[in-house]
VOPAGU-2260 file (C-alpha; in pm, 1 decimal, decimal comma):
REM VOPAGU-2260
SITE   aa  ch    i         X         Y         Z
SITE  MET   A    0       0,0       0,0       0,0
SITE  ARG   A    1     131,2     343,0     -82,5
SITE  VAL   A    2     262,1     532,3     213,6
SITE  PHE   A    3      39,0     831,2     147,8
SITE  LEU   A    4    -258,9     609,9     230,5
SITE  LEU   A    5    -113,0     560,3     579,1
SITE  VAL   A    6     -72,4     922,2     680,3
SITE  GLY   A    7    -266,3    1247,5     672,2
SITE  VAL   A    8     -71,6    1518,1     492,6
SITE  TRP   A    9    -136,9    1889,2     467,8
SITE  LEU   A   10    -248,8    2015,2     126,3
SITE  TRP   A   11    -149,3    2351,2     258,5
SITE  SER   A   12    -108,3    2518,5     594,1
SITE  LEU   A   13    -320,8    2817,2     676,2
SITE  ALA   A   14    -126,0    2915,5     984,8
SITE  LEU   A   15     191,0    2801,2    1157,0
SITE  ALA   A   16      49,3    2884,9    1498,1
SITE  PHE   A   17    -144,5    2736,6    1789,4
SITE  PRO   A   18    -326,9    2548,7    1654,4
SITE  ARG   A   19    -166,9    2447,3    1328,0
SITE  ILE   A   20    -449,2    2440,6    1073,4
SITE  GLY   A   21    -452,2    2217,0     767,7
SITE  VAL   A   22    -718,1    2187,7     498,1
SITE  HIS   A   23    -755,3    1847,2     334,8
SITE  GLU   A   24    -993,5    1697,8      84,0
SITE  GLY   A   25   -1297,5    1612,5     295,6
SITE  PHE   A   26   -1188,2    1751,6     633,4
SITE  THR   A   27   -1011,5    2030,7     821,0
SITE  ARG   A   28    -745,0    1940,0    1076,9
SITE  LEU   A   29    -644,3    2133,8    1388,1
SITE  VAL   A   30    -318,7    2027,2    1554,9
SITE  PHE   A   31    -238,5    2147,9    1906,0
SITE  ASP   A   32     124,3    2100,0    2014,7
SITE  LEU   A   33     114,6    2051,8    2391,7
SITE  PRO   A   34     390,4    2119,0    2646,6
SITE  SER   A   35     324,6    1806,4    2856,7
SITE  LYS   A   36     107,2    1501,9    2917,7
SITE  GLU   A   37     -55,3    1682,8    3210,2
SITE  VAL   A   38    -253,5    1914,7    2982,3
SITE  GLN   A   39    -628,0    1846,9    3013,5
SITE  HIS   A   40    -884,8    1927,8    2747,3
SITE  THR   A   41   -1261,8    1954,5    2719,7
SITE  LEU   A   42   -1462,3    1995,8    2402,0
SITE  SER   A   43   -1819,9    2109,5    2343,5
SITE  GLN   A   44   -2022,0    2182,3    2029,7
SITE  GLU   A   45   -2338,5    2389,6    2007,8
SITE  ASN   A   46   -2508,9    2642,1    1778,0
SITE  GLY   A   47   -2246,7    2624,4    1506,6
SITE  LEU   A   48   -1953,3    2664,7    1744,9
SITE  LEU   A   49   -1696,3    2415,1    1864,1
SITE  VAL   A   50   -1524,3    2520,4    2187,1
SITE  LEU   A   51   -1206,1    2350,2    2305,9
SITE  ILE   A   52   -1052,3    2436,4    2644,6
SITE  LEU   A   53    -693,0    2336,4    2716,1
SITE  LYS   A   54    -582,9    2369,7    3078,6
SITE  GLY   A   55    -216,4    2428,8    3154,8
SITE  VAL   A   56    -129,9    2579,2    2815,1
SITE  LYS   A   57      -5,7    2923,6    2711,8
SITE  ALA   A   58     -56,8    3056,5    2359,8
SITE  ALA   A   59     -69,9    3384,0    2172,3
SITE  PRO   A   60    -409,3    3522,3    2061,3
SITE  LEU   A   61    -519,2    3413,7    1715,0
SITE  ASP   A   62    -810,7    3514,4    1493,9
SITE  GLN   A   63    -771,6    3318,0    1171,5
SITE  VAL   A   64   -1009,2    3306,8     875,6
SITE  VAL   A   65   -1005,1    2952,1     738,8
SITE  ASN   A   66   -1298,9    2938,8     494,4
SITE  SER   A   67   -1277,5    2565,9     426,9
SITE  SER   A   68   -1582,1    2351,1     358,8
SITE  GLU   A   69   -1612,8    2277,7     731,2
SITE  VAL   A   70   -1465,4    2579,0     914,0
SITE  ALA   A   71   -1519,3    2952,7     878,5
SITE  SER   A   72   -1266,1    3073,8    1135,4
SITE  VAL   A   73   -1060,5    2981,5    1441,6
SITE  GLN   A   74    -999,8    3199,8    1745,4
SITE  THR   A   75    -745,0    3128,5    2017,5
SITE  LEU   A   76    -826,3    3313,1    2340,3
SITE  PRO   A   77    -564,3    3299,7    2620,7
SITE  GLU   A   78    -716,3    3295,9    2970,0
SITE  GLU   A   79    -568,9    3254,8    3316,2
SITE  GLY   A   80    -422,2    2905,2    3336,9
SITE  GLN   A   81    -580,9    2787,9    3013,1
SITE  VAL   A   82    -653,4    2856,6    2646,9
SITE  ARG   A   83   -1000,2    2866,5    2492,3
SITE  VAL   A   84   -1026,2    2784,3    2121,1
SITE  VAL   A   85   -1347,9    2881,2    1940,9
SITE  VAL   A   86   -1410,1    2728,4    1598,1
SITE  ARG   A   87   -1693,6    2866,5    1384,2
SITE  LEU   A   88   -1835,7    2579,0    1184,4
SITE  LYS   A   89   -2015,9    2560,5     853,4
SITE  GLY   A   90   -2328,0    2345,6     858,3
SITE  ALA   A   91   -2347,2    2008,0    1030,3
SITE  VAL   A   92   -1990,1    1920,9    1125,1
SITE  GLU   A   93   -1869,0    1629,0    1334,9
SITE  ALA   A   94   -1543,5    1630,9    1530,6
SITE  THR   A   95   -1298,8    1344,3    1576,8
SITE  VAL   A   96   -1046,5    1398,1    1857,1
SITE  ARG   A   97    -723,3    1200,7    1904,3
SITE  ARG   A   98    -430,5    1240,3    2144,5
SITE  TYR   A   99     -72,9    1146,1    2057,5
SITE  SER   A  100     252,6    1141,4    2251,4
SITE  ASP   A  101     621,7    1190,0    2178,0
SITE  PRO   A  102     577,1    1471,8    2098,6
SITE  GLU   A  103     255,8    1544,3    2288,2
SITE  ARG   A  104     -22,0    1676,7    2066,0
SITE  LEU   A  105    -398,6    1685,3    2026,6
SITE  VAL   A  106    -555,7    1644,4    1683,6
SITE  VAL   A  107    -910,6    1751,7    1598,3
SITE  ASP   A  108   -1047,1    1651,8    1257,0
SITE  LEU   A  109   -1364,7    1827,1    1142,5
SITE  SER   A  110   -1575,4    1680,8     862,3
SITE  LEU   A  111   -1924,8    1737,8     726,9
SITE  LYS   A  112   -2184,4    1489,1     848,4
SITE  ARG   A  113   -2324,4    1261,4     581,7
SITE  GLU   A  114   -2700,8    1270,9     543,0
SITE  ALA   A  115   -2867,5     938,6     618,8
SITE  SER   A  116   -3037,9     788,6     316,8
SITE  THR   A  117   -3203,2     461,6     223,4
SITE  PRO   A  118   -2981,5     271,5     -18,6
SITE  ALA   A  119   -3131,7     199,0    -355,9
SITE  LYS   A  120   -3261,1    -151,7    -405,2
SITE  PRO   A  121   -3001,8    -352,4    -595,7
SITE  ALA   A  122   -3094,2    -463,3    -943,6
SITE  GLN   A  123   -2999,3    -820,0    -858,7
SITE  ALA   A  124   -3019,1   -1004,4    -527,4
SITE  ASN   A  125   -2652,0   -1098,8    -535,4
SITE  VAL   A  126   -2522,7    -749,8    -620,2
SITE  ASP   A  127   -2429,7    -516,7    -335,2
SITE  PRO   A  128   -2530,6    -151,2    -360,2
SITE  PRO   A  129   -2244,3      85,5    -442,8
SITE  ARG   A  130   -2045,6     204,0    -143,0
SITE  SER   A  131   -1900,7     548,9    -104,8
SITE  ARG   A  132   -1523,2     555,2     -76,6
SITE  PRO   A  133   -1340,7     792,8     153,3
SITE  PRO   A  134   -1127,2    1045,6     -30,9
SITE  LYS   A  135    -761,8     955,1     -70,4
SITE  PRO   A  136    -520,3    1173,9     125,0
SITE  PRO   A  137    -298,7    1390,2     -95,6
SITE  LYS   A  138      51,2    1272,5    -172,7
SITE  PRO   A  139     329,3    1376,8      62,2
SITE  VAL   A  140     574,6    1618,9     -99,2
SITE  VAL   A  141     943,6    1582,7     -15,9
SITE  LEU   A  142    1195,3    1851,4    -110,6
SITE  LEU   A  143    1547,2    1718,6    -171,2
SITE  ASP   A  144    1839,4    1959,9    -170,6
SITE  PRO   A  145    2161,3    1823,9    -325,9
SITE  GLY   A  146    2411,3    2056,0    -157,2
SITE  HIS   A  147    2650,4    2288,9    -340,8
SITE  GLY   A  148    2665,3    2268,2    -723,3
SITE  GLY   A  149    2781,6    2489,3   -1008,7
SITE  VAL   A  150    3061,7    2720,6    -896,1
SITE  ASP   A  151    3063,9    2553,7    -551,8
SITE  PRO   A  152    3203,8    2197,9    -564,0
SITE  GLY   A  153    3172,7    2139,6    -188,9
SITE  MET   A  154    3430,2    1909,0     -35,7
SITE  VAL   A  155    3686,9    1753,2    -272,1
SITE  GLY   A  156    3855,7    1431,9    -163,0
SITE  TYR   A  157    3820,6    1086,3    -309,3
SITE  VAL   A  158    3496,2    1226,9    -453,2
SITE  VAL   A  159    3356,1    1569,9    -540,4
SITE  GLU   A  160    3066,4    1646,5    -307,7
SITE  LYS   A  161    2839,6    1823,1    -557,4
SITE  GLU   A  162    2852,1    1521,4    -792,8
SITE  VAL   A  163    2786,0    1255,3    -528,5
SITE  VAL   A  164    2494,1    1429,4    -360,6
SITE  LEU   A  165    2319,7    1501,2    -690,7
SITE  ASP   A  166    2349,1    1135,5    -791,9
SITE  VAL   A  167    2212,2    1020,6    -454,5
SITE  ALA   A  168    1925,8    1272,1    -471,1
SITE  LEU   A  169    1821,9    1154,4    -818,0
SITE  ARG   A  170    1830,0     791,8    -703,4
SITE  LEU   A  171    1625,6     879,2    -394,9
SITE  LYS   A  172    1376,8    1071,2    -608,5
SITE  ARG   A  173    1316,9     761,9    -820,9
SITE  LEU   A  174    1267,0     541,5    -514,8
SITE  LEU   A  175    1028,4     785,7    -345,4
SITE  GLU   A  176     818,1     827,3    -658,5
SITE  GLN   A  177     782,0     450,3    -676,1
SITE  GLU   A  178     620,0     476,8    -331,2
SITE  GLY   A  179     368,9     735,8    -452,5
SITE  ILE   A  180     550,6    1033,2    -297,3
SITE  GLU   A  181     592,2    1356,8    -489,2
SITE  VAL   A  182     951,0    1481,8    -500,0
SITE  ARG   A  183    1093,6    1823,4    -575,7
SITE  LEU   A  184    1460,7    1912,2    -615,3
SITE  THR   A  185    1642,6    2237,5    -549,0
SITE  ARG   A  186    1863,9    2139,3    -841,8
SITE  ASP   A  187    1852,9    1849,3   -1088,3
SITE  ARG   A  188    2188,2    1910,7   -1258,1
SITE  ASP   A  189    2528,9    2062,8   -1185,9
SITE  MET   A  190    2417,9    2418,0   -1118,2
SITE  HIS   A  191    2405,4    2680,0    -846,5
SITE  LEU   A  192    2096,9    2879,1    -757,4
SITE  SER   A  193    2316,0    3189,1    -730,3
SITE  PRO   A  194    2691,5    3248,8    -753,7
SITE  ASP   A  195    2656,8    3440,3    -426,2
SITE  LYS   A  196    2667,4    3183,0    -144,0
SITE  ARG   A  197    2427,0    3370,0      82,4
SITE  GLU   A  198    2171,7    3410,0    -193,8
SITE  ASP   A  199    2217,3    3048,4    -303,7
SITE  LEU   A  200    2143,2    2916,0      46,9
SITE  SER   A  201    1854,2    3160,0      90,9
SITE  ARG   A  202    1686,2    3041,0    -228,0
SITE  ARG   A  203    1715,9    2679,5    -118,4
SITE  ALA   A  204    1579,2    2765,7     225,8
SITE  SER   A  205    1282,2    2955,4      81,2
SITE  LEU   A  206    1165,2    2640,5     -99,3
SITE  ALA   A  207    1103,6    2466,4     237,5
SITE  ASP   A  208     759,5    2628,8     257,0
SITE  SER   A  209     486,2    2447,6     450,9
SITE  SER   A  210     230,6    2546,4     186,1
SITE  GLN   A  211     427,7    2354,5     -77,0
SITE  VAL   A  212     622,2    2067,9      83,2
SITE  ASN   A  213     606,4    1839,5     387,8
SITE  LEU   A  214     973,3    1746,3     443,4
SITE  PHE   A  215    1305,0    1912,7     352,8
SITE  ILE   A  216    1624,6    1706,1     330,5
SITE  SER   A  217    1956,5    1864,9     237,2
SITE  ILE   A  218    2215,4    1604,5     130,0
SITE  HIS   A  219    2589,6    1655,1     182,9
SITE  VAL   A  220    2925,6    1473,8     201,6
SITE  ASN   A  221    3138,0    1527,4     511,3
SITE  ALA   A  222    3509,1    1594,6     563,2
SITE  SER   A  223    3741,2    1599,8     864,5
SITE  PRO   A  224    4071,1    1778,9     933,6
SITE  THR   A  225    4245,4    1449,7    1010,6
SITE  ARG   A  226    4088,9    1252,3     723,0
SITE  THR   A  227    4033,9     962,1     962,2
SITE  ALA   A  228    3665,8    1010,2    1050,7
SITE  GLN   A  229    3392,5     806,2     888,3
SITE  GLY   A  230    3020,5     754,1     936,1
SITE  VAL   A  231    2679,8     918,0     911,8
SITE  GLU   A  232    2578,1    1241,3    1083,4
SITE  VAL   A  233    2242,8    1421,7    1061,3
SITE  PHE   A  234    2165,1    1774,9    1175,6
SITE  TYR   A  235    1850,4    1967,9    1256,8
SITE  PHE   A  236    1827,2    2343,3    1309,2
SITE  GLY   A  237    1939,4    2473,2    1647,0
SITE  GLN   A  238    2242,1    2615,4    1825,8
SITE  ALA   A  239    2558,5    2413,0    1772,7
SITE  GLN   A  240    2667,2    2271,7    2109,2
SITE  SER   A  241    3031,9    2180,9    2042,3
SITE  PRO   A  242    3332,3    2344,2    1870,7
SITE  GLY   A  243    3352,7    2055,2    1624,1
SITE  VAL   A  244    2992,2    2091,6    1511,6
SITE  LEU   A  245    3029,7    2469,5    1493,3
SITE  ALA   A  246    3334,7    2434,6    1267,5
SITE  GLN   A  247    3138,4    2200,4    1042,4
SITE  VAL   A  248    2843,6    2442,0    1033,4
SITE  ILE   A  249    3072,4    2729,6     934,0
SITE  ARG   A  250    3219,4    2516,5     656,1
SITE  GLU   A  251    2875,5    2422,6     516,9
SITE  ASN   A  252    2763,7    2785,6     546,0
SITE  GLY   A  253    3035,4    2890,7     301,4
SITE  GLY   A  254    3356,0    2871,7     504,4
SITE  GLY   A  255    3587,9    3146,9     621,7
SITE  GLU   A  256    3454,3    3488,0     715,0
SITE  LEU   A  257    3139,3    3437,8     503,9
SITE  GLY   A  258    3062,2    3111,8     681,3
SITE  ARG   A  259    3108,5    3272,8    1022,0
SITE  ARG   A  260    2882,3    3563,8     928,4
SITE  LEU   A  261    2603,7    3339,4     794,1
SITE  THR   A  262    2635,9    3114,4    1097,9
SITE  GLN   A  263    2586,0    3413,5    1326,1
SITE  GLU   A  264    2277,0    3515,5    1125,7
SITE  ALA   A  265    2139,1    3165,5    1159,2
SITE  ARG   A  266    2222,7    3158,3    1531,9
SITE  THR   A  267    2011,3    3468,5    1584,2
SITE  VAL   A  268    1716,0    3280,3    1437,0
SITE  ALA   A  269    1799,0    2971,6    1645,0
SITE  GLU   A  270    1786,9    3177,1    1965,7
SITE  ARG   A  271    1427,2    3277,9    1890,4
SITE  ILE   A  272    1318,1    2914,0    1900,3
SITE  LEU   A  273    1355,8    2926,0    2278,5
SITE  PHE   A  274    1056,2    3162,6    2292,9
SITE  ASP   A  275     839,6    3015,2    2015,5
SITE  ILE   A  276     632,1    2708,4    2106,5
SITE  VAL   A  277     547,7    2636,9    1742,1
SITE  ALA   A  278     910,9    2655,1    1631,5
SITE  GLN   A  279    1001,7    2423,9    1920,9
SITE  ALA   A  280     745,7    2170,1    1800,2
SITE  ASN   A  281     888,7    2178,1    1448,0
SITE  GLN   A  282    1237,1    2141,8    1594,1
SITE  ARG   A  283    1126,3    1824,9    1777,9
SITE  TYR   A  284     984,5    1680,3    1455,8
SITE  SER   A  285    1307,2    1770,0    1274,3
SITE  GLN   A  286    1512,6    1599,8    1544,1
SITE  ARG   A  287    1302,9    1285,4    1513,8
SITE  LEU   A  288    1339,8    1289,4    1135,0
SITE  ALA   A  289    1717,1    1331,7    1174,8
SITE  GLU   A  290    1745,0    1038,4    1415,2
SITE  THR   A  291    1531,9     814,1    1194,8
SITE  LEU   A  292    1731,9     896,5     881,8
SITE  GLY   A  293    2063,3     848,0    1058,1
SITE  ARG   A  294    1981,6     503,4    1193,3
SITE  LYS   A  295    1822,6     375,5     872,2
SITE  LEU   A  296    2110,5     508,1     660,6
SITE  SER   A  297    2363,2     340,1     888,8
SITE  GLN   A  298    2172,2       9,8     872,4
SITE  ALA   A  299    2154,2      18,2     492,0
SITE  THR   A  300    2521,4     103,0     431,7
SITE  GLY   A  301    2703,9     -40,0     733,0
SITE  SER   A  302    2856,9     301,5     792,5
SITE  PRO   A  303    2877,9     400,0    1162,9
SITE  TYR   A  304    2602,3     622,6    1297,7
SITE  ARG   A  305    2787,8     911,3    1462,0
SITE  GLY   A  306    2477,6    1085,1    1594,7
SITE  THR   A  307    2225,0    1362,6    1548,6
SITE  PHE   A  308    2307,5    1720,9    1642,5
SITE  PRO   A  309    2161,5    2071,9    1639,0
SITE  GLY   A  310    2342,4    2313,1    1409,6
SITE  ASP   A  311    2308,6    2675,7    1294,7
SITE  PHE   A  312    2276,5    2585,3     927,6
SITE  PHE   A  313    2175,7    2879,4     711,2
SITE  VAL   A  314    1980,6    2657,1     471,8
SITE  LEU   A  315    1759,1    2524,6     754,4
SITE  ARG   A  316    1693,3    2849,0     939,2
SITE  TYR   A  317    1344,3    2933,4     810,7
SITE  ALA   A  318    1206,1    2585,6     740,0
SITE  LYS   A  319     844,0    2553,5     857,6
SITE  VAL   A  320     838,5    2177,7     801,5
SITE  PRO   A  321    1060,7    1901,5     943,3
SITE  ALA   A  322    1400,0    1981,7     790,4
SITE  VAL   A  323    1741,8    1818,9     823,9
SITE  LEU   A  324    2088,7    1824,5     675,3
SITE  VAL   A  325    2232,8    1475,2     632,2
SITE  GLU   A  326    2603,6    1401,5     590,0
SITE  ILE   A  327    2600,7    1066,9     409,4
SITE  GLY   A  328    2968,4     991,3     476,5
SITE  PHE   A  329    3322,2    1130,1     476,6
SITE  GLY   A  330    3453,8    1185,0     126,1
SITE  ASP   A  331    3813,7    1226,7     244,3
SITE  HIS   A  332    3830,0     894,7     432,4
SITE  PRO   A  333    4042,7     640,6     239,0
SITE  VAL   A  334    3775,8     368,2     268,3
SITE  GLU   A  335    3445,1     555,9     291,0
SITE  GLY   A  336    3551,6     809,3      28,9
SITE  ARG   A  337    3611,7     533,0    -224,2
SITE  ARG   A  338    3278,5     372,5    -134,4
SITE  LEU   A  339    3099,6     699,5    -209,1
SITE  ALA   A  340    3252,7     686,2    -556,9
SITE  ASP   A  341    3081,3     348,8    -618,9
SITE  PRO   A  342    2732,8     368,0    -782,3
SITE  THR   A  343    2627,8      47,3    -602,2
SITE  TYR   A  344    2708,5     203,1    -266,1
SITE  ARG   A  345    2525,4     523,6    -359,0
SITE  GLU   A  346    2216,5     313,6    -429,1
SITE  LYS   A  347    2244,7     174,7     -74,7
SITE  VAL   A  348    2263,6     531,5      54,2
SITE  ALA   A  349    1945,3     617,3    -135,3
SITE  GLN   A  350    1775,7     303,5      -2,0
SITE  GLY   A  351    1868,9     397,0     354,9
SITE  LEU   A  352    1731,7     749,3     315,7
SITE  LEU   A  353    1414,8     604,5     162,8
SITE  ALA   A  354    1367,4     373,2     461,8
SITE  GLY   A  355    1407,3     665,4     701,0
SITE  ILE   A  356    1158,9     884,8     516,8
SITE  LEU   A  357     898,1     609,0     492,1
SITE  THR   A  358     934,0     528,4     862,1
SITE  PHE   A  359     893,7     892,1     959,1
SITE  LEU   A  360     591,6     943,9     734,1
SITE  ALA   A  361     425,4     625,6     855,0
SITE  ASN   A  362     457,8     745,8    1215,3
SITE  GLY   A  363     278,5    1063,3    1112,4
SITE  ALA   A  364     448,7    1276,7    1377,1
SITE  TYR   A  365     489,0    1580,1    1154,7
SITE  ALA   A  366     126,3    1605,3    1043,0
SITE  ARG   A  367     -63,3    1516,7    1358,1
């Protein structure tokens, strides 16, 4: 069964706020990211209004016009010790409420009630009357970013980074499409989006828009000063916690003074996450995606899994969907570098990334 039949995916996001609001074919979804399991909720529905009260939650005021088939608008009203959410409904709407953990969230799906009707008498006794089929969820959309390209070769060792990551991205695109997943690429050939590094990274980052895509994966090849390191590392956006990670971030952000400047710009954005509950939720989803990709990639290739880390990557700074930067191996290692030059090994890399993406989508953490 195609993976998009297993998960609910946003067609588009009306607001990256509390709640997150998604409009689908046949229903409107409200997702409330909760700070803890202790949060209690009550829900009532009367006179065209659905009122949800969440105790132990803080949120900013919201007055959002939705204008879907089921919902006219959503208001978030902060009160002492709780938040009241008022949803103005259209017609006869029924609510389905589910609670999920890790991360903690409450999902409310709103759909129009079906009118009861007497089924038509079948023409033959052994023929069942036609049954209505629920609408199929839309396809997930994954944005793949083969790092560097054009005037920027990336790392050069036993392989050239820009060539390897493009080949892996094209292989992964083929595999994902076979699973019914739509794939977009920031580049599909040896090209840059701009000769200016800051503009190039900004253009890539701007494509990770929650109204267009559901996941963003930037693919890179690693390098180390000693040329002895090997293995898989995956990063999500956040403040780098060690000098080694910071040095790697600066290198991927352009290197030298430019890399330090772009890293500082990204760090300013990362600091804001500490005060933004929605950005924190997306960071948790990104961390889970990073961990899933890292483990699956290691299993598929036999390359050591070195871990998942936060990093001030310029290309990830404004992503409003789960977004990661994956280092598929060290191109300057005498063994792993030569493996990355092998098309058979690159296919294993693509298979590992595919397994990670499918696992993450099947868990549905990003869309619930």
